[in-house]
C-alpha positions as CSV (number, residue, x, y, z in Angstrom):
1,X,0.1,0.0,0.0
2,X,1.2,3.4,-0.9
3,X,-0.7,6.7,-1.3
4,X,-0.1,10.5,-1.0
5,X,-2.7,13.1,0.0
6,X,-2.8,16.6,1.4
7,X,-2.1,17.1,5.2
8,X,-5.3,18.9,6.2
9,X,-7.5,16.3,4.1
10,X,-5.9,13.3,5.8
11,X,-5.8,14.9,9.4
12,X,-9.5,15.9,9.1
13,X,-10.4,12.4,8.1
14,X,-8.3,10.5,10.6
15,X,-9.4,12.8,13.7
16,X,-13.2,12.3,12.6
17,X,-12.8,8.6,12.3
18,X,-10.8,8.1,15.2
19,X,-13.1,10.0,17.5
20,X,-15.3,6.9,18.1
21,X,-12.3,4.9,19.3
22,X,-12.9,3.2,22.7
23,X,-11.0,4.5,25.7
24,X,-10.5,1.0,26.9
25,X,-10.7,-1.6,24.1
26,X,-12.0,-4.9,24.7
27,X,-9.3,-6.2,22.5
28,X,-6.3,-4.3,21.3
29,X,-7.1,-4.4,17.7
30,X,-10.1,-2.2,18.3
31,X,-7.7,0.7,19.1
32,X,-6.7,0.6,15.4
33,X,-7.8,2.6,12.5
34,X,-8.1,0.6,9.2
35,X,-6.8,2.3,5.9
36,X,-7.8,0.8,2.6
37,X,-6.2,2.4,-0.5
38,X,-8.1,1.6,-3.6
39,X,-6.6,1.6,-7.0
40,X,-9.6,3.9,-8.0
41,X,-8.1,7.0,-6.2
42,X,-9.8,6.7,-2.9
43,X,-8.8,5.8,0.6
44,X,-11.3,4.6,3.2
45,X,-10.4,5.1,6.8
46,X,-12.6,3.3,9.4
47,X,-13.1,2.3,13.0
48,X,-15.3,-0.2,14.6
49,X,-15.7,-1.5,18.3
50,X,-18.6,-3.9,17.6
51,X,-21.0,-1.3,18.6
52,X,-20.2,2.1,16.7
53,X,-18.6,2.3,13.5
54,X,-17.1,5.4,11.6
55,X,-15.9,5.6,7.8
56,X,-14.6,8.3,5.9
57,X,-13.5,8.3,2.2
58,X,-11.0,10.7,0.9
59,X,-9.3,11.1,-2.8
60,X,-5.6,10.3,-2.9
61,X,-2.9,9.5,-5.3
62,X,-2.8,5.9,-4.9
63,X,0.4,4.2,-6.1
64,X,-0.3,0.8,-4.5
65,X,-3.6,-0.4,-3.6
66,X,-3.7,-2.3,0.1
67,X,-5.1,-2.2,3.3
68,X,-3.5,-2.0,6.9
69,X,-4.4,-1.3,10.4
70,X,-2.4,1.0,12.9
71,X,-3.0,2.7,16.2
72,X,-5.7,5.2,15.5
73,X,-5.2,8.0,18.3
74,X,-1.4,7.9,17.5
75,X,-1.8,8.2,13.9
76,X,-4.2,11.1,14.4
77,X,-1.6,12.8,16.6
78,X,1.2,12.1,14.0
79,X,-0.8,13.5,11.0
80,X,-2.0,16.7,12.8
81,X,1.5,17.4,13.9
82,X,3.0,17.4,10.4
83,X,4.0,20.2,8.2
84,X,1.5,21.5,6.0
85,X,2.9,19.5,2.8
86,X,1.5,16.4,1.1
87,X,1.6,13.3,3.2
88,X,2.8,9.9,1.8
89,X,1.8,6.5,3.7
90,X,3.6,3.5,2.5
91,X,3.6,-0.1,3.8
92,X,7.2,-1.5,4.3
93,X,7.2,-4.8,5.6
94,X,5.4,-4.8,8.9
95,X,5.7,-1.1,9.5
96,X,3.8,1.8,8.0
97,X,5.9,4.9,7.0
98,X,4.6,8.2,7.3
99,X,6.5,11.1,5.5
100,X,5.9,14.8,5.1
101,X,8.6,17.0,4.0
102,X,11.7,16.3,6.2
103,X,9.5,14.5,8.9
104,X,9.3,10.7,8.8
105,X,7.5,8.3,11.2
106,X,7.1,4.5,11.2
107,X,4.2,2.7,12.7
108,X,3.7,-1.1,13.6
109,X,0.9,-2.6,11.9
110,X,-1.8,-4.5,13.7
111,X,-3.2,-8.0,12.7
112,X,-5.9,-7.3,10.0
113,X,-7.4,-10.7,10.5
114,X,-8.3,-10.1,13.9
115,X,-10.1,-7.0,12.9
116,X,-14.0,-7.1,12.9
117,X,-15.7,-6.6,9.5
118,X,-17.6,-3.2,9.4
119,X,-21.5,-3.3,9.2
120,X,-23.1,-2.2,6.2
121,X,-25.0,0.8,6.2
122,X,-28.6,0.1,6.6
123,X,-31.2,1.1,4.1
124,X,-31.6,5.0,3.9
125,X,-34.9,6.1,4.8
126,X,-34.5,9.8,4.1
127,X,-32.5,12.9,4.7
128,X,-32.8,15.9,7.0
129,X,-30.9,19.3,7.1
130,X,-27.6,19.2,8.8
131,X,-27.9,22.2,11.1
132,X,-31.6,21.5,11.9
133,X,-30.6,17.9,13.1
134,X,-27.7,19.3,15.1
135,X,-30.0,22.1,16.7
136,X,-32.9,19.6,17.6
137,X,-30.2,16.9,18.9
138,X,-28.7,19.4,21.2
139,X,-32.1,20.6,22.7
140,X,-33.3,17.1,23.7
141,X,-30.0,15.1,24.4
142,X,-29.5,17.3,27.4
143,X,-32.4,15.8,29.1
144,X,-31.2,12.1,28.7
145,X,-30.1,10.4,31.8
146,X,-26.4,9.8,32.6
147,X,-27.1,6.9,34.9
148,X,-25.8,3.9,33.0
149,X,-27.9,1.7,35.1
150,X,-30.8,3.3,33.2
151,X,-30.0,2.4,29.3
152,X,-33.4,3.2,28.1
153,X,-33.3,6.7,29.7
154,X,-29.7,7.1,28.3
155,X,-31.2,7.3,24.7
156,X,-32.8,9.7,22.6
157,X,-36.3,8.3,21.2
158,X,-36.8,9.0,17.5
159,X,-40.2,8.7,16.0
160,X,-41.2,9.3,12.4
161,X,-44.5,9.7,11.0
162,X,-44.3,10.7,7.3
163,X,-42.6,14.2,6.9
164,X,-42.5,14.7,10.6
165,X,-39.8,13.5,13.0
166,X,-40.0,13.9,16.7
167,X,-36.9,13.6,19.1
168,X,-37.3,13.2,23.0
169,X,-35.4,12.3,26.0
170,X,-36.1,12.3,29.7
171,X,-34.1,11.4,32.9
172,X,-37.3,11.3,35.1
173,X,-36.9,14.8,36.2
174,X,-37.3,16.7,32.9
175,X,-38.4,15.9,29.4
176,X,-37.5,17.6,26.2
177,X,-39.2,17.0,23.0
178,X,-38.5,18.6,19.6
179,X,-40.4,18.2,16.4
180,X,-39.1,18.8,12.9
181,X,-39.6,18.2,9.2
182,X,-37.3,16.0,7.2
183,X,-37.4,14.4,3.8
184,X,-38.6,10.6,3.7
185,X,-37.7,8.6,0.7
186,X,-41.1,7.1,0.7
187,X,-44.5,8.1,1.7
188,X,-46.4,6.8,4.7
189,X,-43.2,6.1,6.7
190,X,-43.6,4.9,10.3
191,X,-40.7,4.3,12.4
192,X,-39.3,4.4,16.0
193,X,-35.9,3.8,17.3
194,X,-33.9,4.6,20.4
195,X,-30.4,5.7,19.9
196,X,-27.5,6.5,22.5
197,X,-27.7,10.2,23.3
198,X,-23.9,10.6,23.4
199,X,-23.7,8.8,19.9
200,X,-26.5,10.9,18.4
201,X,-24.9,14.1,19.9
202,X,-21.4,13.3,18.5
203,X,-22.7,12.4,15.0
204,X,-24.8,15.5,14.9
205,X,-22.1,17.7,15.5
206,X,-19.5,15.9,13.3
207,X,-21.7,16.1,10.3
208,X,-23.1,19.6,10.7
209,X,-20.9,20.8,7.8
210,X,-22.8,19.1,5.1
211,X,-26.0,20.3,3.6
212,X,-28.2,17.2,4.5
213,X,-27.6,13.9,6.6
214,X,-29.0,10.8,5.2
215,X,-30.8,8.6,8.0
216,X,-30.6,4.7,7.6
217,X,-32.1,2.3,9.8
218,X,-32.5,-1.4,10.2
219,X,-34.4,-3.3,12.8
220,X,-34.7,-6.8,14.2
221,X,-37.9,-7.3,12.0
222,X,-35.4,-7.7,9.0
223,X,-34.0,-11.5,9.5
224,X,-30.2,-11.6,9.8
225,X,-29.7,-7.9,10.4
226,X,-28.6,-6.2,13.5
227,X,-30.8,-3.3,14.9
228,X,-28.5,-0.5,13.4
229,X,-28.8,3.3,12.8
230,X,-26.7,4.8,10.1
231,X,-25.9,8.6,9.3
232,X,-24.1,9.5,6.0
233,X,-23.0,13.0,4.6
234,X,-20.2,14.2,2.6
235,X,-18.3,10.9,2.1
236,X,-18.6,10.1,5.9
237,X,-20.7,7.3,7.3
238,X,-21.2,6.1,10.8
239,X,-23.4,3.4,12.4
240,X,-24.3,2.4,15.9
241,X,-26.4,-0.2,17.5
242,X,-29.8,0.7,18.6
243,X,-30.9,0.4,22.4
244,X,-33.5,-2.4,22.7
245,X,-36.7,-2.1,25.1
246,X,-39.9,-0.4,25.5
247,X,-39.5,3.4,26.0
248,X,-41.9,4.8,28.6
249,X,-45.1,6.6,27.2
250,X,-43.7,10.2,28.2
251,X,-45.7,12.1,25.9
252,X,-48.7,11.8,28.2
253,X,-46.9,13.5,30.9
254,X,-47.6,16.9,29.1
255,X,-50.7,18.6,30.6
256,X,-53.8,18.9,28.4
257,X,-54.6,22.4,30.1
258,X,-52.4,25.2,31.3
259,X,-54.7,27.8,32.8
260,X,-51.6,29.8,34.0
261,X,-48.5,31.0,32.1
262,X,-45.7,33.5,32.4
263,X,-43.7,35.1,29.6
264,X,-40.1,36.3,30.5
265,X,-37.3,37.6,28.5
266,X,-35.1,34.6,28.2
267,X,-31.7,36.3,28.8
268,X,-33.2,38.1,31.8
269,X,-34.4,34.8,33.5
270,X,-31.0,32.9,32.7
271,X,-28.9,35.7,34.5
272,X,-31.1,35.8,37.4
273,X,-31.2,31.9,37.9
274,X,-27.4,32.0,37.6
275,X,-27.1,34.7,40.1
276,X,-29.5,33.4,42.6
277,X,-28.5,29.9,42.4
278,X,-25.0,30.9,43.6
279,X,-26.1,30.4,47.3
280,X,-28.2,27.2,46.5
281,X,-26.4,24.0,47.9
282,X,-26.2,21.2,45.9
283,X,-29.3,19.4,45.2
284,X,-31.4,22.4,46.6
285,X,-33.9,24.5,44.6
286,X,-34.5,28.1,43.8
287,X,-38.1,29.4,44.4
288,X,-40.1,31.3,42.0
289,X,-42.9,33.6,42.8
290,X,-45.2,34.7,39.9
291,X,-47.2,37.8,40.4
292,X,-48.8,40.3,38.6
293,X,-46.0,42.8,39.6
294,X,-43.1,40.7,38.5
295,X,-41.1,37.2,39.1
296,X,-39.0,37.0,42.3
297,X,-36.5,34.4,42.5
298,X,-35.1,33.2,45.9
299,X,-32.5,30.7,46.9
300,X,-31.2,30.0,50.6
301,X,-32.7,30.3,53.6
302,X,-32.4,30.4,57.7
303,X,-28.9,31.6,58.9
304,X,-27.3,30.3,55.5
305,X,-26.6,32.6,52.5
306,X,-29.8,34.0,50.9
307,X,-30.4,35.6,47.5
308,X,-33.2,37.2,45.9
309,X,-33.9,39.0,42.4
310,X,-36.8,40.5,40.9
311,X,-37.4,40.5,37.1
312,X,-40.3,41.6,34.8
313,X,-43.1,39.1,33.7
314,X,-46.2,39.0,31.8
315,X,-48.5,36.8,33.8
316,X,-51.8,35.4,32.8
317,X,-53.9,33.6,35.4
318,X,-53.6,33.0,39.0
319,X,-50.5,34.2,40.9
320,X,-48.4,31.0,42.0
321,X,-45.2,30.0,43.9
322,X,-43.1,27.0,42.9
323,X,-39.3,25.8,42.8
324,X,-37.2,23.9,40.6
325,X,-33.6,22.5,40.4
326,X,-31.7,25.5,39.0
327,X,-29.4,23.4,36.8
328,X,-32.3,21.7,35.0
329,X,-34.1,24.8,34.7
330,X,-31.1,26.6,33.1
331,X,-30.7,23.6,30.8
332,X,-34.3,24.1,29.5
333,X,-34.0,27.8,29.3
334,X,-30.7,27.6,27.3
335,X,-32.4,25.1,25.0
336,X,-35.4,27.2,24.0
337,X,-33.3,29.6,21.8
338,X,-35.8,32.4,21.4
339,X,-36.0,36.0,22.9
340,X,-38.9,35.0,25.2
341,X,-39.6,31.9,27.2
342,X,-43.2,31.0,28.0
343,X,-43.6,28.8,31.5
344,X,-47.0,27.1,31.4
345,X,-48.6,25.6,34.5
346,X,-51.5,23.5,35.5
347,X,-50.9,23.6,39.0
348,X,-47.7,24.8,41.1
349,X,-47.0,21.1,42.3
350,X,-47.2,19.7,38.8
351,X,-44.7,19.9,35.9
352,X,-44.2,23.2,34.1
353,X,-43.9,23.3,30.3
354,X,-41.2,25.7,28.8
355,X,-41.8,26.8,25.3
356,X,-40.2,29.6,23.3
357,X,-41.8,32.7,21.5
358,X,-40.3,35.6,19.6
359,X,-42.4,38.3,21.1
360,X,-43.5,39.0,24.7
361,X,-47.3,39.0,23.5
362,X,-46.9,36.5,20.7
363,X,-47.9,33.1,20.2
364,X,-46.0,30.1,21.8
365,X,-44.0,28.2,19.4
366,X,-44.6,24.6,19.4
367,X,-41.7,22.9,17.9
368,X,-39.7,22.5,21.1
369,X,-41.2,21.5,24.5
370,X,-39.3,21.2,28.0
371,X,-41.3,19.6,30.8
372,X,-39.8,20.2,34.0
373,X,-40.7,18.6,37.6
374,X,-41.1,21.1,40.6
375,X,-39.2,20.4,43.7
376,X,-41.0,20.7,47.1
377,X,-40.0,23.5,49.5
378,X,-40.6,24.4,52.8
379,X,-42.7,27.6,53.8
């Protein structure tokens, strides 16, 4: 094997592919990155740990076709540090020589026969705008559970119904839901899948430079195929095993009626929550009092530190007092992404629903909803 390629092209492709390498591989070869040079002038760079695969295809001047396996993170570090000149990789016996200008490195190869075969990309179901997908995943993945003993809640539930796609995630204390339009390849498509939140977040960020991302999916209903989700854009593809199990029916948690709602400038509320929560001890709440005269935020009590701040609010309905985990509240406020946020209530002791709106007296935007459980507080 021997090929030459521009340093920046190779560095970007190797870094993107190597990002999925496991920190503690089950077997040594899973720490490797596979380079397959083809006589057609393409080099496929890939990784696979039996759960997540990544593959990037770049154009190169291929003198000799061939395939090698070398330590992925080491290769990424070396290529990134090379001078900005064309890079030549050549197999010399049991080693790979990397040359760029006057720089030369040699890497030991790893046994290709022990490396698992990459899964094929499942059938493509359609495509979605890359930036829209990244925004939607960022809004919902923050609500996924970090508790490894709850794998179902550590994923993002994806539901497709025709041209509408719904993403949702919950950790039992909050629930984030984002709906968006996408472009299915067939009419009447109905699909559900549960994807690990970290995997989906990494993929949406790394493929955001492309115009559209293709979504591919296979389920156990297809004999002989694992339950896989795949994404492809700009010569890059990645696959991941789906999380199996019945996701809880969380959509019914949203209240059918919210007779009370408050509209606040998002930036003002974020700033107030950050300041007031400075005196809130770990796992304690901040108290929000909504009145016609304004919104008062308080934290701390007794002889300990205490903080209070009042900001403007547009209140519709009865006055109320409630309390929330400040970190969960900030996550929801930051995800709204609009100038104003609407907090809708059915009762002070029941979950509030956060939605965005562009004007103080405008309509609530339905695409993103963030349901937040209140915390009981003493009088």
